[in-house]
C-alpha positions in Angstrom: 0.1 0.0 0.3 2.9 2.7 0.8 5.1 2.2 -2.2 1.2 2.0 -4.1 1.1 5.6 -2.9 4.4 6.7 -3.5 4.0 5.6 -6.9 0.9 7.9 -7.3 2.8 10.7 -5.4 5.6 10.8 -8.1 3.4 10.1 -11.2 1.5 13.7 -9.8 4.6 15.2 -9.3 6.2 14.3 -12.7 2.8 15.2 -14.3 2.8 18.4 -12.5 6.2 19.5 -13.7 6.1 18.1 -17.3 2.9 20.8 -17.2 4.8 23.3 -15.9 7.9 22.9 -18.2 5.9 23.1 -21.1 4.1 26.4 -20.2 7.6 27.4 -19.1 9.1 27.1 -22.5 5.9 28.1 -24.5 5.8 31.9 -22.8 9.1 32.1 -22.1 8.7 32.2 -18.1 12.6 31.7 -17.0 13.1 34.9 -19.3 11.2 38.3 -20.4 7.7 37.2 -20.0 5.3 37.1 -22.3 2.4 38.3 -21.4 0.8 39.0 -24.8 1.2 35.7 -25.5 -0.4 34.2 -21.8 -3.3 36.4 -23.2 -3.7 35.2 -26.3 -3.5 31.7 -25.6 -5.9 32.3 -22.4 -8.2 34.0 -24.8 -7.9 31.0 -27.5 -10.1 28.4 -25.1 -13.0 30.4 -25.7 -15.6 28.9 -23.5 -12.7 27.1 -21.7 -10.4 30.2 -21.2 -11.0 30.6 -17.5 -10.2 26.5 -16.4 -6.7 27.9 -18.6 -6.2 30.6 -16.4 -6.5 29.0 -12.8 -4.4 26.1 -14.2 -1.7 28.7 -15.9 -2.2 30.6 -12.6 -1.5 27.3 -10.5 1.6 26.4 -12.2 3.4 29.5 -12.2 3.7 29.6 -9.0 7.0 27.1 -10.0 8.5 30.2 -11.7 8.4 32.2 -8.3 10.3 35.1 -11.0 6.7 35.3 -12.3 4.8 37.6 -9.9 1.0 36.7 -8.3 -0.3 40.4 -8.2 0.9 40.5 -12.5 -1.5 37.7 -12.9 -4.2 38.6 -11.2 -4.2 41.9 -13.2 -4.1 40.5 -16.3 -7.1 37.9 -15.0 -8.8 41.3 -14.5 -7.6 42.4 -18.5 -9.1 39.3 -19.8 -12.2 38.3 -17.6 -13.8 41.3 -16.0 -13.8 42.3 -12.5 -16.3 40.2 -10.9 -15.4 37.0 -12.9 -11.2 37.9 -12.7 -11.6 38.4 -8.7 -13.4 34.6 -8.2 -10.6 33.0 -10.5 -8.0 35.0 -9.0 -8.9 34.0 -5.8 -9.6 30.1 -6.9 -6.1 30.0 -8.0 -4.8 31.6 -5.0 -6.0 29.1 -3.1 -4.6 26.3 -5.2 -1.4 27.7 -5.9 -0.8 28.5 -2.4 -1.7 25.0 -1.7 0.2 23.5 -4.3 3.6 25.2 -3.5 2.7 24.4 0.5 2.0 20.4 0.1 5.6 20.5 -2.5 7.9 21.9 0.1 6.0 19.3 2.7 6.6 16.9 0.1 9.9 17.5 -1.9 11.8 18.8 1.4 14.1 21.6 2.0 17.1 21.2 -0.3 14.2 21.2 -3.4 12.8 24.2 -2.0 16.4 25.6 -1.4 17.0 24.9 -5.3 13.5 26.3 -6.7 13.7 29.3 -4.7 17.6 30.3 -5.5 18.5 31.2 -2.0 15.3 33.5 -1.2 13.8 31.3 1.1 13.0 33.1 4.2 13.2 31.8 7.7 9.8 32.4 9.9 8.5 33.6 13.4 9.1 30.7 15.7 5.8 31.4 16.8 4.1 30.9 13.7 3.3 26.8 15.0 0.9 28.3 18.0 -0.3 31.3 16.1 0.2 30.5 12.8 -3.4 31.7 11.0 -2.3 35.5 13.0 1.1 35.4 11.6 0.5 34.6 7.9 -2.7 36.6 7.6 -0.3 39.5 8.3 2.4 38.5 6.6 -0.2 38.1 3.1 -1.8 41.4 4.1 1.8 43.6 4.5 3.0 42.0 1.8 6.3 41.1 4.0 7.2 38.0 2.1 6.6 37.7 -1.8 3.2 35.5 -2.1 5.1 32.3 -4.0 8.1 32.3 -1.5 5.6 32.6 1.5 4.0 29.7 0.0 6.9 27.2 -0.2 8.2 28.7 3.2 5.2 28.0 5.1 5.2 24.4 4.1 8.5 23.9 5.7 7.3 25.3 8.9 5.5 23.4 11.4 2.4 26.1 11.0 -1.1 24.1 10.2 -2.4 24.0 6.5 -5.8 25.4 8.4 -4.4 28.3 9.5 -2.1 29.0 6.6 -4.6 28.5 4.0 -7.0 31.0 6.2 -4.7 33.1 6.7 -3.9 33.5 2.9 -7.5 33.8 1.5 -8.3 36.6 4.0 -5.1 38.4 3.6 -5.1 38.3 0.1 -8.7 39.2 -0.4 -8.1 43.0 -0.6 -5.2 42.8 -3.1 -6.9 40.6 -5.1 -9.8 43.0 -5.4 -8.0 46.4 -6.3 -5.8 44.5 -8.6 -8.6 42.8 -10.2 -10.3 46.3 -10.5 -7.2 47.5 -11.9 -6.5 45.5 -14.4 -10.5 45.5 -15.9 -9.8 49.2 -16.3 -6.2 48.8 -17.6 -7.3 49.3 -21.3 -9.1 52.9 -20.0 -5.9 54.6 -18.5 -7.6 58.3 -18.3 -11.0 57.1 -17.5 -12.7 57.6 -14.0 -12.7 53.9 -13.1 -9.1 53.3 -13.8 -8.1 56.5 -11.4 -10.8 54.8 -8.8 -8.9 51.4 -9.5 -5.4 53.1 -8.6 -6.4 55.0 -5.3 -7.9 51.2 -4.4 -4.2 49.9 -4.8 -2.9 52.8 -3.1 -5.7 51.8 -0.2 -4.5 48.0 -0.2 -1.0 49.4 0.3 -1.9 51.2 3.2 -3.8 48.9 5.4 -1.0 47.1 7.1 0.2 51.4 8.5 -3.7 51.7 9.2 -3.4 48.1 11.2 -0.2 49.2 12.8 -1.8 52.4 14.1 -4.7 51.0 15.5 -2.4 48.0 17.1 -0.1 50.9 18.0 2.8 48.8 17.1 4.5 47.3 14.2 2.3 44.6 12.1 4.7 41.9 12.8 
């Protein structure tokens, strides 16, 4: 039974890596990011474009140089605000879970090679206060989205606390970036300026929380 489970895990990892490598080569994710190519590729799937977007969003976590924020903005530009918000939150949940369990399964050496020395050390209190710490790290953007996913997987934080802290913490940023993406093609419209204001407000949230708490966020 144990051997069968190991074979299934190895097979799943190989399939995932194969698909990720295909996307990496197809869109040059290890070099200059071809955003227009990604956009055209997603559009080409018509009714299945949302599924392709979610798949691409989830797997691009292996290419940590490709930012989470760029993908959210791209989603807003392709699908509009409401759909992009839903698709991006689903994708964030999947990509965060994916990276978290890759770390748990593959271990520290693999993650260090993948992140090329950019791995950070999490607070020692994370096991006891995991949900709170993950939430504060997400909303303050102290750690880049993907790097925190992989690093958290190596810590003792519970998956439940990690994923809840992640989803709640990234919600304001995802909201504002999705709205920005929707209005990206109309840079002189009132809605575009509202989108910029929302992004600025999102950036200000951690400072507001710090002011209310009367101390540093973390």
